N, C-alpha and C positions, 0 to 999 in steps of 0.2 A: 827889866825889859818891860815896855808898855804891852798891855794886853792888846792881842789883834795885830800887832805890827812887829816885824822882825827887824833888828838894825844890827846884829852882830853877824859872825860868819858862821854859826852852827845852824843848819836846817833843822827847822822845828815843825812837826806836824800840824797841819790845820792853820797855819799863821800866815796872814797875807803879807807880802813885801811892802815896806815903806816907799819903794821907788817904783813899782810896777804892779799890774793888776794880778800877778800870779802868786800862787802859794810859795811860801819860802822853801818848803821841803822839795818842790819841784825844780829848783834851780840846780843848774850843774855848776862846776867849778869857776867857770867864766863868768856866769850869771851871778854867783854869789859875790865874786869880786867887783865886778861891774855896779851891781845895785849897791854893794856896801859903800863904794866910792861915791855913788851918786848922792846917797844920803849924807855921807860925812862931809862932802863938800857943798851941799845944798843945790845941786844942780839940778835943771831941767832938761832931760834929753830921753830919746827915745830907749826902747827896750832890746834887749839883746838875748833875751832867755830863748832857749831851744824851744821850737814849735810856736814862737809868738806870732809869725807871719801868717799863720793859719788862722789864729785868733783875732787878728786885728783887721779891719777893712782896708782894703787896697783901693788905691785911685785907678781908675781906668788907664790902660796902656793906650798910648797914642801909636797908631800904626800908618805906613805910607800906603796900605792897601786901600783903594777907593771907596 
């Protein structure tokens, strides 16, 4: 394994995921599977990690209220 990036399916403390900005040991089972597939296929797609919505900036919502 390359130092500092996780590419296999075993969570390792203090290692950053190769697919997203989160620590590898913070991934749940869905995040591990999703990020592993993202790296294996060389895809560029959004993050599904639990709690990632709070850490990522969100675009302003559009409402119909004046």
